[in-house]
Backbone atoms as SQL, in Angstrom:
CREATE TABLE atoms (id INTEGER PRIMARY KEY, chain TEXT, resi INTEGER, resn TEXT, atom TEXT, x REAL, y REAL, z REAL);
INSERT INTO atoms VALUES
  (1, 'A', 1, 'MET', 'N', 0.812, -1.188, 0.000),
  (2, 'A', 1, 'MET', 'CA', 0.000, 0.000, 0.000),
  (3, 'A', 1, 'MET', 'C', 0.859, 1.258, 0.000),
  (4, 'A', 2, 'ASP', 'N', 2.002, 1.198, 0.703),
  (5, 'A', 2, 'ASP', 'CA', 2.888, 2.358, 0.743),
  (6, 'A', 2, 'ASP', 'C', 3.469, 2.667, -0.627),
  (7, 'A', 3, 'ILE', 'N', 3.702, 1.611, -1.424),
  (8, 'A', 3, 'ILE', 'CA', 4.244, 1.827, -2.765),
  (9, 'A', 3, 'ILE', 'C', 3.259, 2.604, -3.636),
  (10, 'A', 4, 'LEU', 'N', 1.977, 2.318, -3.482),
  (11, 'A', 4, 'LEU', 'CA', 0.953, 3.066, -4.216),
  (12, 'A', 4, 'LEU', 'C', 0.976, 4.533, -3.827),
  (13, 'A', 5, 'LYS', 'N', 1.029, 4.774, -2.547),
  (14, 'A', 5, 'LYS', 'CA', 0.965, 6.138, -2.053),
  (15, 'A', 5, 'LYS', 'C', 2.262, 6.897, -2.343),
  (16, 'A', 6, 'ASP', 'N', 3.386, 6.236, -2.237),
  (17, 'A', 6, 'ASP', 'CA', 4.670, 6.916, -2.366),
  (18, 'A', 6, 'ASP', 'C', 5.147, 7.073, -3.813),
  (19, 'A', 7, 'ILE', 'N', 4.817, 6.114, -4.694),
  (20, 'A', 7, 'ILE', 'CA', 5.370, 6.158, -6.044),
  (21, 'A', 7, 'ILE', 'C', 4.293, 6.370, -7.108),
  (22, 'A', 8, 'LEU', 'N', 3.281, 5.519, -7.133),
  (23, 'A', 8, 'LEU', 'CA', 2.297, 5.569, -8.213),
  (24, 'A', 8, 'LEU', 'C', 1.422, 6.811, -8.183),
  (25, 'A', 9, 'LEU', 'N', 0.978, 7.226, -7.050),
  (26, 'A', 9, 'LEU', 'CA', 0.113, 8.397, -6.968),
  (27, 'A', 9, 'LEU', 'C', 0.805, 9.659, -7.488),
  (28, 'A', 10, 'PRO', 'N', 2.061, 9.947, -7.071),
  (29, 'A', 10, 'PRO', 'CA', 2.734, 11.128, -7.641),
  (30, 'A', 10, 'PRO', 'C', 2.961, 11.020, -9.156),
  (31, 'A', 11, 'VAL', 'N', 3.242, 9.815, -9.650),
  (32, 'A', 11, 'VAL', 'CA', 3.445, 9.638, -11.092),
  (33, 'A', 11, 'VAL', 'C', 2.141, 9.914, -11.844),
  (34, 'A', 12, 'ILE', 'N', 1.052, 9.372, -11.362),
  (35, 'A', 12, 'ILE', 'CA', -0.246, 9.582, -12.005),
  (36, 'A', 12, 'ILE', 'C', -0.616, 11.064, -11.974),
  (37, 'A', 13, 'LEU', 'N', -0.421, 11.711, -10.863),
  (38, 'A', 13, 'LEU', 'CA', -0.725, 13.138, -10.754),
  (39, 'A', 13, 'LEU', 'C', 0.170, 13.976, -11.664),
  (40, 'A', 14, 'ALA', 'N', 1.430, 13.578, -11.803),
  (41, 'A', 14, 'ALA', 'CA', 2.344, 14.317, -12.684),
  (42, 'A', 14, 'ALA', 'C', 1.915, 14.197, -14.145),
  (43, 'A', 15, 'VAL', 'N', 1.461, 13.007, -14.553),
  (44, 'A', 15, 'VAL', 'CA', 1.004, 12.815, -15.930),
  (45, 'A', 15, 'VAL', 'C', -0.237, 13.668, -16.198),
  (46, 'A', 16, 'ILE', 'N', -1.171, 13.654, -15.267),
  (47, 'A', 16, 'ILE', 'CA', -2.403, 14.429, -15.441),
  (48, 'A', 16, 'ILE', 'C', -2.098, 15.927, -15.465),
  (49, 'A', 17, 'ALA', 'N', -1.154, 16.366, -14.673),
  (50, 'A', 17, 'ALA', 'CA', -0.837, 17.789, -14.591),
  (51, 'A', 17, 'ALA', 'C', 0.041, 18.263, -15.749),
  (52, 'A', 18, 'SER', 'N', 0.637, 17.350, -16.486),
  (53, 'A', 18, 'SER', 'CA', 1.559, 17.764, -17.549),
  (54, 'A', 18, 'SER', 'C', 0.817, 18.396, -18.723),
  (55, 'A', 19, 'GLY', 'N', 1.469, 19.310, -19.402),
  (56, 'A', 19, 'GLY', 'CA', 0.884, 19.983, -20.558),
  (57, 'A', 19, 'GLY', 'C', 0.680, 19.032, -21.727),
  (58, 'A', 20, 'GLY', 'N', 1.541, 18.056, -21.883),
  (59, 'A', 20, 'GLY', 'CA', 1.434, 17.104, -22.989),
  (60, 'A', 20, 'GLY', 'C', 0.156, 16.282, -22.929),
  (61, 'A', 21, 'PHE', 'N', -0.233, 15.906, -21.753),
  (62, 'A', 21, 'PHE', 'CA', -1.454, 15.121, -21.573),
  (63, 'A', 21, 'PHE', 'C', -2.670, 15.927, -22.028),
  (64, 'A', 22, 'TRP', 'N', -2.741, 17.190, -21.592),
  (65, 'A', 22, 'TRP', 'CA', -3.872, 18.038, -21.955),
  (66, 'A', 22, 'TRP', 'C', -3.837, 18.391, -23.434),
  (67, 'A', 23, 'ALA', 'N', -2.651, 18.555, -24.006),
  (68, 'A', 23, 'ALA', 'CA', -2.544, 18.818, -25.446),
  (69, 'A', 23, 'ALA', 'C', -3.048, 17.617, -26.244),
  (70, 'A', 24, 'PHE', 'N', -2.732, 16.426, -25.777),
  (71, 'A', 24, 'PHE', 'CA', -3.204, 15.195, -26.434),
  (72, 'A', 24, 'PHE', 'C', -4.735, 15.134, -26.415),
  (73, 'A', 25, 'LEU', 'N', -5.334, 15.390, -25.259),
  (74, 'A', 25, 'LEU', 'CA', -6.793, 15.370, -25.151),
  (75, 'A', 25, 'LEU', 'C', -7.425, 16.439, -26.040),
  (76, 'A', 26, 'GLU', 'N', -6.822, 17.612, -26.085),
  (77, 'A', 26, 'GLU', 'CA', -7.354, 18.687, -26.912),
  (78, 'A', 26, 'GLU', 'C', -7.269, 18.331, -28.398),
  (79, 'A', 27, 'LYS', 'N', -6.191, 17.694, -28.799),
  (80, 'A', 27, 'LYS', 'CA', -6.042, 17.294, -30.203),
  (81, 'A', 27, 'LYS', 'C', -7.091, 16.258, -30.579),
  (82, 'A', 28, 'CYS', 'N', -7.334, 15.296, -29.712),
  (83, 'A', 28, 'CYS', 'CA', -8.357, 14.273, -29.981),
  (84, 'A', 28, 'CYS', 'C', -9.729, 14.921, -30.127),
  (85, 'A', 29, 'HIS', 'N', -10.051, 15.844, -29.257),
  (86, 'A', 29, 'HIS', 'CA', -11.349, 16.523, -29.320),
  (87, 'A', 29, 'HIS', 'C', -11.449, 17.370, -30.584),
  (88, 'A', 30, 'GLY', 'N', -10.381, 18.063, -30.950),
  (89, 'A', 30, 'GLY', 'CA', -10.380, 18.895, -32.145),
  (90, 'A', 30, 'GLY', 'C', -10.590, 18.080, -33.402),
  (91, 'A', 31, 'THR', 'N', -10.002, 16.891, -33.479),
  (92, 'A', 31, 'THR', 'CA', -10.171, 16.013, -34.633),
  (93, 'A', 31, 'THR', 'C', -11.617, 15.555, -34.738),
  (94, 'A', 32, 'LYS', 'N', -12.209, 15.176, -33.626),
  (95, 'A', 32, 'LYS', 'CA', -13.614, 14.749, -33.626),
  (96, 'A', 32, 'LYS', 'C', -14.521, 15.894, -34.061),
  (97, 'A', 33, 'GLN', 'N', -14.234, 17.099, -33.598),
  (98, 'A', 33, 'GLN', 'CA', -15.043, 18.261, -33.963),
  (99, 'A', 33, 'GLN', 'C', -14.948, 18.524, -35.463),
  (100, 'A', 34, 'ALA', 'N', -13.751, 18.426, -36.019),
  (101, 'A', 34, 'ALA', 'CA', -13.570, 18.657, -37.455),
  (102, 'A', 34, 'ALA', 'C', -14.311, 17.594, -38.266),
  (103, 'A', 35, 'GLU', 'N', -14.256, 16.350, -37.824),
  (104, 'A', 35, 'GLU', 'CA', -14.975, 15.272, -38.516),
  (105, 'A', 35, 'GLU', 'C', -16.483, 15.518, -38.483),
  (106, 'A', 36, 'HIS', 'N', -16.984, 15.972, -37.337),
  (107, 'A', 36, 'HIS', 'CA', -18.413, 16.258, -37.189),
  (108, 'A', 36, 'HIS', 'C', -18.827, 17.391, -38.137),
  (109, 'A', 37, 'GLU', 'N', -18.034, 18.456, -38.183),
  (110, 'A', 37, 'GLU', 'CA', -18.367, 19.586, -39.051),
  (111, 'A', 37, 'GLU', 'C', -18.327, 19.178, -40.518),
  (112, 'A', 38, 'LEU', 'N', -17.367, 18.337, -40.899),
  (113, 'A', 38, 'LEU', 'CA', -17.277, 17.856, -42.274),
  (114, 'A', 38, 'LEU', 'C', -18.503, 17.023, -42.636),
  (115, 'A', 39, 'LEU', 'N', -18.890, 16.118, -41.760),
  (116, 'A', 39, 'LEU', 'CA', -20.067, 15.278, -41.994),
  (117, 'A', 39, 'LEU', 'C', -21.334, 16.117, -42.108),
  (118, 'A', 40, 'MET', 'N', -21.475, 17.110, -41.248),
  (119, 'A', 40, 'MET', 'CA', -22.649, 17.983, -41.302),
  (120, 'A', 40, 'MET', 'C', -22.674, 18.783, -42.603),
  (121, 'A', 41, 'GLY', 'N', -21.518, 19.249, -43.045),
  (122, 'A', 41, 'GLY', 'CA', -21.451, 19.992, -44.299),
  (123, 'A', 41, 'GLY', 'C', -21.816, 19.121, -45.489),
  (124, 'A', 42, 'MET', 'N', -21.339, 17.879, -45.493),
  (125, 'A', 42, 'MET', 'CA', -21.663, 16.961, -46.586),
  (126, 'A', 42, 'MET', 'C', -23.152, 16.629, -46.595),
  (127, 'A', 43, 'ALA', 'N', -23.722, 16.422, -45.414),
  (128, 'A', 43, 'ALA', 'CA', -25.151, 16.121, -45.326),
  (129, 'A', 43, 'ALA', 'C', -25.980, 17.301, -45.828),
  (130, 'A', 44, 'ARG', 'N', -25.605, 18.509, -45.434),
  (131, 'A', 44, 'ARG', 'CA', -26.343, 19.701, -45.869),
  (132, 'A', 44, 'ARG', 'C', -26.256, 19.855, -47.387),
  (133, 'A', 45, 'ASN', 'N', -25.077, 19.663, -47.929),
  (134, 'A', 45, 'ASN', 'CA', -24.892, 19.782, -49.369),
  (135, 'A', 45, 'ASN', 'C', -25.742, 18.761, -50.117),
  (136, 'A', 46, 'MET', 'N', -25.773, 17.546, -49.617),
  (137, 'A', 46, 'MET', 'CA', -26.554, 16.483, -50.253),
  (138, 'A', 46, 'MET', 'C', -28.056, 16.799, -50.191),
  (139, 'A', 47, 'MET', 'N', -28.518, 17.263, -49.028),
  (140, 'A', 47, 'MET', 'CA', -29.935, 17.598, -48.886),
  (141, 'A', 47, 'MET', 'C', -30.318, 18.775, -49.776),
  (142, 'A', 48, 'MET', 'N', -29.458, 19.793, -49.864),
  (143, 'A', 48, 'MET', 'CA', -29.751, 20.951, -50.714),
  (144, 'A', 48, 'MET', 'C', -29.829, 20.539, -52.182),
  (145, 'A', 49, 'ASP', 'N', -28.918, 19.675, -52.618),
  (146, 'A', 49, 'ASP', 'CA', -28.957, 19.198, -54.005),
  (147, 'A', 49, 'ASP', 'C', -30.263, 18.474, -54.303),
  (148, 'A', 50, 'GLN', 'N', -30.639, 17.567, -53.414),
  (149, 'A', 50, 'GLN', 'CA', -31.870, 16.807, -53.622),
  (150, 'A', 50, 'GLN', 'C', -33.101, 17.714, -53.570),
  (151, 'A', 51, 'ALA', 'N', -33.159, 18.589, -52.591),
  (152, 'A', 51, 'ALA', 'CA', -34.314, 19.479, -52.447),
  (153, 'A', 51, 'ALA', 'C', -34.452, 20.398, -53.652),
  (154, 'A', 52, 'THR', 'N', -33.339, 20.924, -54.142),
  (155, 'A', 52, 'THR', 'CA', -33.376, 21.788, -55.320),
  (156, 'A', 52, 'THR', 'C', -33.895, 21.021, -56.528),
  (157, 'A', 53, 'LYS', 'N', -33.453, 19.786, -56.673),
  (158, 'A', 53, 'LYS', 'CA', -33.916, 18.937, -57.784),
  (159, 'A', 53, 'LYS', 'C', -35.425, 18.723, -57.693),
  (160, 'A', 54, 'TYR', 'N', -35.919, 18.393, -56.499),
  (161, 'A', 54, 'TYR', 'CA', -37.351, 18.127, -56.332),
  (162, 'A', 54, 'TYR', 'C', -38.179, 19.390, -56.574),
  (163, 'A', 55, 'LEU', 'N', -37.736, 20.525, -56.056),
  (164, 'A', 55, 'LEU', 'CA', -38.491, 21.768, -56.205),
  (165, 'A', 55, 'LEU', 'C', -38.503, 22.253, -57.655),
  (166, 'A', 56, 'SER', 'N', -37.403, 22.059, -58.373),
  (167, 'A', 56, 'SER', 'CA', -37.359, 22.523, -59.761),
  (168, 'A', 56, 'SER', 'C', -38.058, 21.559, -60.722),
  (169, 'A', 57, 'ARG', 'N', -38.253, 20.316, -60.296),
  (170, 'A', 57, 'ARG', 'CA', -38.879, 19.311, -61.155),
  (171, 'A', 57, 'ARG', 'C', -40.353, 19.599, -61.386),
  (172, 'A', 58, 'GLY', 'N', -41.020, 20.118, -60.405),
  (173, 'A', 58, 'GLY', 'CA', -42.451, 20.357, -60.571),
  (174, 'A', 58, 'GLY', 'C', -43.163, 20.415, -59.247),
  (175, 'A', 59, 'ASP', 'N', -44.422, 19.999, -59.241),
  (176, 'A', 59, 'ASP', 'CA', -45.247, 20.145, -58.042),
  (177, 'A', 59, 'ASP', 'C', -45.435, 18.838, -57.290),
  (178, 'A', 60, 'TRP', 'N', -44.553, 17.867, -57.461),
  (179, 'A', 60, 'TRP', 'CA', -44.729, 16.580, -56.796),
  (180, 'A', 60, 'TRP', 'C', -43.393, 16.011, -56.332),
  (181, 'A', 61, 'ILE', 'N', -43.471, 15.087, -55.367),
  (182, 'A', 61, 'ILE', 'CA', -42.338, 14.345, -54.847),
  (183, 'A', 61, 'ILE', 'C', -42.864, 12.960, -54.494),
  (184, 'A', 62, 'THR', 'N', -42.110, 11.913, -54.763),
  (185, 'A', 62, 'THR', 'CA', -42.597, 10.576, -54.421),
  (186, 'A', 62, 'THR', 'C', -42.465, 10.349, -52.916),
  (187, 'A', 63, 'ARG', 'N', -43.239, 9.425, -52.412),
  (188, 'A', 63, 'ARG', 'CA', -43.189, 9.091, -50.982),
  (189, 'A', 63, 'ARG', 'C', -41.773, 8.658, -50.586),
  (190, 'A', 64, 'THR', 'N', -41.131, 7.859, -51.409),
  (191, 'A', 64, 'THR', 'CA', -39.778, 7.383, -51.106),
  (192, 'A', 64, 'THR', 'C', -38.788, 8.543, -51.067),
  (193, 'A', 65, 'GLU', 'N', -38.885, 9.453, -52.041),
  (194, 'A', 65, 'GLU', 'CA', -37.995, 10.616, -52.059),
  (195, 'A', 65, 'GLU', 'C', -38.210, 11.479, -50.817),
  (196, 'A', 66, 'TYR', 'N', -39.469, 11.679, -50.460),
  (197, 'A', 66, 'TYR', 'CA', -39.793, 12.496, -49.294),
  (198, 'A', 66, 'TYR', 'C', -39.233, 11.856, -48.018),
  (199, 'A', 67, 'ASP', 'N', -39.473, 10.557, -47.852),
  (200, 'A', 67, 'ASP', 'CA', -38.964, 9.871, -46.664),
  (201, 'A', 67, 'ASP', 'C', -37.448, 9.892, -46.611),
  (202, 'A', 68, 'ASN', 'N', -36.792, 9.651, -47.753),
  (203, 'A', 68, 'ASN', 'CA', -35.332, 9.675, -47.778),
  (204, 'A', 68, 'ASN', 'C', -34.791, 11.038, -47.373),
  (205, 'A', 69, 'LEU', 'N', -35.426, 12.086, -47.859),
  (206, 'A', 69, 'LEU', 'CA', -34.954, 13.429, -47.558),
  (207, 'A', 69, 'LEU', 'C', -35.281, 13.847, -46.126),
  (208, 'A', 70, 'VAL', 'N', -36.525, 13.689, -45.730),
  (209, 'A', 70, 'VAL', 'CA', -36.955, 14.221, -44.432),
  (210, 'A', 70, 'VAL', 'C', -36.652, 13.267, -43.281),
  (211, 'A', 71, 'LYS', 'N', -37.089, 12.031, -43.414),
  (212, 'A', 71, 'LYS', 'CA', -36.971, 11.079, -42.310),
  (213, 'A', 71, 'LYS', 'C', -35.534, 10.618, -42.076),
  (214, 'A', 72, 'TYR', 'N', -34.821, 10.350, -43.153),
  (215, 'A', 72, 'TYR', 'CA', -33.502, 9.725, -43.012),
  (216, 'A', 72, 'TYR', 'C', -32.334, 10.693, -43.138),
  (217, 'A', 73, 'MET', 'N', -32.557, 11.913, -43.653),
  (218, 'A', 73, 'MET', 'CA', -31.470, 12.891, -43.747),
  (219, 'A', 73, 'MET', 'C', -31.718, 14.107, -42.849),
  (220, 'A', 74, 'TYR', 'N', -32.851, 14.779, -43.061),
  (221, 'A', 74, 'TYR', 'CA', -33.094, 16.031, -42.348),
  (222, 'A', 74, 'TYR', 'C', -33.293, 15.827, -40.837),
  (223, 'A', 75, 'THR', 'N', -34.060, 14.837, -40.442),
  (224, 'A', 75, 'THR', 'CA', -34.328, 14.635, -39.014),
  (225, 'A', 75, 'THR', 'C', -33.044, 14.368, -38.219),
  (226, 'A', 76, 'PRO', 'N', -32.170, 13.440, -38.658),
  (227, 'A', 76, 'PRO', 'CA', -30.903, 13.273, -37.931),
  (228, 'A', 76, 'PRO', 'C', -30.016, 14.519, -37.992),
  (229, 'A', 77, 'TYR', 'N', -30.049, 15.217, -39.124),
  (230, 'A', 77, 'TYR', 'CA', -29.281, 16.455, -39.275),
  (231, 'A', 77, 'TYR', 'C', -29.745, 17.486, -38.249),
  (232, 'A', 78, 'ALA', 'N', -31.036, 17.643, -38.100),
  (233, 'A', 78, 'ALA', 'CA', -31.578, 18.597, -37.130),
  (234, 'A', 78, 'ALA', 'C', -31.251, 18.173, -35.697),
  (235, 'A', 79, 'LYS', 'N', -31.320, 16.875, -35.414),
  (236, 'A', 79, 'LYS', 'CA', -30.988, 16.384, -34.067),
  (237, 'A', 79, 'LYS', 'C', -29.524, 16.611, -33.734),
  (238, 'A', 80, 'ALA', 'N', -28.670, 16.621, -34.761),
  (239, 'A', 80, 'ALA', 'CA', -27.234, 16.861, -34.562),
  (240, 'A', 80, 'ALA', 'C', -26.921, 18.357, -34.569),
  (241, 'A', 81, 'HIS', 'N', -27.958, 19.184, -34.442),
  (242, 'A', 81, 'HIS', 'CA', -27.834, 20.643, -34.365),
  (243, 'A', 81, 'HIS', 'C', -27.316, 21.254, -35.660),
  (244, 'A', 82, 'GLY', 'N', -27.825, 20.754, -36.778),
  (245, 'A', 82, 'GLY', 'CA', -27.507, 21.363, -38.063),
  (246, 'A', 82, 'GLY', 'C', -28.088, 22.761, -38.125),
  (247, 'A', 83, 'ASN', 'N', -27.574, 23.574, -39.044),
  (248, 'A', 83, 'ASN', 'CA', -28.061, 24.960, -39.101),
  (249, 'A', 83, 'ASN', 'C', -29.516, 24.993, -39.543),
  (250, 'A', 84, 'HIS', 'N', -30.147, 26.123, -39.312),
  (251, 'A', 84, 'HIS', 'CA', -31.583, 26.220, -39.544),
  (252, 'A', 84, 'HIS', 'C', -31.942, 26.614, -40.977),
  (253, 'A', 85, 'GLY', 'N', -30.963, 26.731, -41.851),
  (254, 'A', 85, 'GLY', 'CA', -31.251, 27.028, -43.245),
  (255, 'A', 85, 'GLY', 'C', -32.057, 25.927, -43.905),
  (256, 'A', 86, 'MET', 'N', -31.843, 24.711, -43.479),
  (257, 'A', 86, 'MET', 'CA', -32.571, 23.579, -44.048),
  (258, 'A', 86, 'MET', 'C', -34.033, 23.577, -43.617),
  (259, 'A', 87, 'ASP', 'N', -34.350, 24.217, -42.503),
  (260, 'A', 87, 'ASP', 'CA', -35.742, 24.276, -42.050),
  (261, 'A', 87, 'ASP', 'C', -36.629, 24.911, -43.119),
  (262, 'A', 88, 'LYS', 'N', -36.153, 26.008, -43.705),
  (263, 'A', 88, 'LYS', 'CA', -36.935, 26.706, -44.721),
  (264, 'A', 88, 'LYS', 'C', -37.080, 25.851, -45.979),
  (265, 'A', 89, 'VAL', 'N', -36.024, 25.170, -46.361),
  (266, 'A', 89, 'VAL', 'CA', -36.075, 24.327, -47.557),
  (267, 'A', 89, 'VAL', 'C', -37.097, 23.209, -47.363),
  (268, 'A', 90, 'ILE', 'N', -37.070, 22.553, -46.217),
  (269, 'A', 90, 'ILE', 'CA', -38.026, 21.474, -45.932),
  (270, 'A', 90, 'ILE', 'C', -39.445, 22.043, -45.864),
  (271, 'A', 91, 'ALA', 'N', -39.601, 23.232, -45.280),
  (272, 'A', 91, 'ALA', 'CA', -40.925, 23.877, -45.240),
  (273, 'A', 91, 'ALA', 'C', -41.421, 24.171, -46.654),
  (274, 'A', 92, 'ASP', 'N', -40.517, 24.598, -47.543),
  (275, 'A', 92, 'ASP', 'CA', -40.898, 24.829, -48.946),
  (276, 'A', 92, 'ASP', 'C', -41.369, 23.545, -49.606),
  (277, 'A', 93, 'ILE', 'N', -40.676, 22.458, -49.352),
  (278, 'A', 93, 'ILE', 'CA', -41.082, 21.174, -49.929),
  (279, 'A', 93, 'ILE', 'C', -42.450, 20.772, -49.391),
  (280, 'A', 94, 'ASP', 'N', -42.653, 20.910, -48.081),
  (281, 'A', 94, 'ASP', 'CA', -43.953, 20.567, -47.487),
  (282, 'A', 94, 'ASP', 'C', -45.077, 21.428, -48.064),
  (283, 'A', 95, 'GLU', 'N', -44.782, 22.689, -48.311),
  (284, 'A', 95, 'GLU', 'CA', -45.810, 23.619, -48.787),
  (285, 'A', 95, 'GLU', 'C', -46.072, 23.489, -50.287),
  (286, 'A', 96, 'LYS', 'N', -45.038, 23.304, -51.079),
  (287, 'A', 96, 'LYS', 'CA', -45.182, 23.411, -52.534),
  (288, 'A', 96, 'LYS', 'C', -45.348, 22.081, -53.262),
  (289, 'A', 97, 'LEU', 'N', -44.894, 20.984, -52.660),
  (290, 'A', 97, 'LEU', 'CA', -44.919, 19.708, -53.376),
  (291, 'A', 97, 'LEU', 'C', -45.938, 18.757, -52.778),
  (292, 'A', 98, 'ARG', 'N', -46.713, 18.133, -53.634),
  (293, 'A', 98, 'ARG', 'CA', -47.641, 17.104, -53.163),
  (294, 'A', 98, 'ARG', 'C', -46.920, 15.754, -53.249),
  (295, 'A', 99, 'ILE', 'N', -47.231, 14.889, -52.320),
  (296, 'A', 99, 'ILE', 'CA', -46.602, 13.566, -52.282),
  (297, 'A', 99, 'ILE', 'C', -47.407, 12.614, -53.148),
  (298, 'A', 100, 'VAL', 'N', -46.709, 11.901, -54.004),
  (299, 'A', 100, 'VAL', 'CA', -47.343, 10.892, -54.849),
  (300, 'A', 100, 'VAL', 'C', -46.701, 9.545, -54.539),
  (301, 'A', 101, 'ASN', 'N', -47.466, 8.479, -54.755),
  (302, 'A', 101, 'ASN', 'CA', -46.894, 7.147, -54.620),
  (303, 'A', 101, 'ASN', 'C', -45.950, 6.911, -55.791),
  (304, 'A', 102, 'GLU', 'N', -45.267, 5.816, -55.768),
  (305, 'A', 102, 'GLU', 'CA', -44.349, 5.485, -56.856),
  (306, 'A', 102, 'GLU', 'C', -45.125, 5.416, -58.168),
  (307, 'A', 103, 'PRO', 'N', -44.472, 5.695, -59.284),
  (308, 'A', 103, 'PRO', 'CA', -45.196, 5.697, -60.572),
  (309, 'A', 103, 'PRO', 'C', -45.809, 4.337, -60.894),
  (310, 'A', 104, 'LEU', 'N', -46.974, 4.388, -61.481),
  (311, 'A', 104, 'LEU', 'CA', -47.638, 3.178, -61.953),
  (312, 'A', 104, 'LEU', 'C', -46.992, 2.739, -63.269),
  (313, 'A', 105, 'PRO', 'N', -47.234, 1.500, -63.694),
  (314, 'A', 105, 'PRO', 'CA', -46.612, 1.037, -64.942),
  (315, 'A', 105, 'PRO', 'C', -46.885, 1.938, -66.151),
  (316, 'A', 106, 'ASP', 'N', -48.029, 2.610, -66.170),
  (317, 'A', 106, 'ASP', 'CA', -48.321, 3.484, -67.317),
  (318, 'A', 106, 'ASP', 'C', -47.699, 4.877, -67.176),
  (319, 'A', 107, 'GLY', 'N', -46.942, 5.101, -66.088),
  (320, 'A', 107, 'GLY', 'CA', -46.271, 6.379, -65.885),
  (321, 'A', 107, 'GLY', 'C', -47.068, 7.386, -65.089),
  (322, 'A', 108, 'SER', 'N', -48.314, 7.074, -64.732),
  (323, 'A', 108, 'SER', 'CA', -49.122, 8.002, -63.941),
  (324, 'A', 108, 'SER', 'C', -48.800, 7.826, -62.454),
  (325, 'A', 109, 'TYR', 'N', -49.265, 8.766, -61.652),
  (326, 'A', 109, 'TYR', 'CA', -49.015, 8.753, -60.217),
  (327, 'A', 109, 'TYR', 'C', -50.322, 8.786, -59.453),
  (328, 'A', 110, 'VAL', 'N', -50.301, 8.252, -58.240),
  (329, 'A', 110, 'VAL', 'CA', -51.450, 8.308, -57.344),
  (330, 'A', 110, 'VAL', 'C', -51.075, 9.242, -56.201),
  (331, 'A', 111, 'ILE', 'N', -51.916, 10.225, -55.935),
  (332, 'A', 111, 'ILE', 'CA', -51.655, 11.175, -54.862),
  (333, 'A', 111, 'ILE', 'C', -51.734, 10.440, -53.522),
  (334, 'A', 112, 'SER', 'N', -50.822, 10.792, -52.629),
  (335, 'A', 112, 'SER', 'CA', -50.744, 10.166, -51.319),
  (336, 'A', 112, 'SER', 'C', -50.973, 11.242, -50.271),
  (337, 'A', 113, 'SER', 'N', -51.199, 10.819, -49.039),
  (338, 'A', 113, 'SER', 'CA', -51.378, 11.766, -47.936),
  (339, 'A', 113, 'SER', 'C', -50.106, 11.793, -47.104),
  (340, 'A', 114, 'ARG', 'N', -49.678, 12.978, -46.684),
  (341, 'A', 114, 'ARG', 'CA', -48.463, 13.106, -45.879),
  (342, 'A', 114, 'ARG', 'C', -48.593, 12.420, -44.528),
  (343, 'A', 115, 'ASP', 'N', -49.755, 12.457, -43.939),
  (344, 'A', 115, 'ASP', 'CA', -49.899, 11.930, -42.581),
  (345, 'A', 115, 'ASP', 'C', -50.198, 10.440, -42.547),
  (346, 'A', 116, 'ARG', 'N', -50.247, 9.793, -43.668),
  (347, 'A', 116, 'ARG', 'CA', -50.597, 8.379, -43.695),
  (348, 'A', 116, 'ARG', 'C', -49.406, 7.471, -43.415),
  (349, 'A', 117, 'GLY', 'N', -48.214, 7.992, -43.490),
  (350, 'A', 117, 'GLY', 'CA', -47.026, 7.173, -43.270),
  (351, 'A', 117, 'GLY', 'C', -46.531, 6.612, -44.595),
  (352, 'A', 118, 'CYS', 'N', -45.502, 5.837, -44.502),
  (353, 'A', 118, 'CYS', 'CA', -44.865, 5.327, -45.728),
  (354, 'A', 118, 'CYS', 'C', -45.748, 4.310, -46.435),
  (355, 'A', 119, 'CYS', 'N', -45.798, 4.400, -47.731),
  (356, 'A', 119, 'CYS', 'CA', -46.430, 3.446, -48.669),
  (357, 'A', 119, 'CYS', 'C', -47.863, 3.349, -48.443);
């Protein structure tokens, strides 16, 4: 027990108090932060590309496209504290585009309801 108190405790305290230890922790945190910002930027860019395509295409969006954009991209993006610029884009899609089911074999579409859930 004396060896712990006399040797190991001062060594552990010296490592924790050293500048190198804190620099190492700061570098690890900085790398994670940069990775997070990069991922958020890529997600935003991807969502903006898709949303612009849907809005310029016309007055409709398929259920699958809507779910992919809102449920699987925008919702996690918002939970990860993404910027609020995407809020307006998603609101535009909700306001301007009607949801249609997947195209029928003859190329026509069936209008779907937003609150009905997928498919």
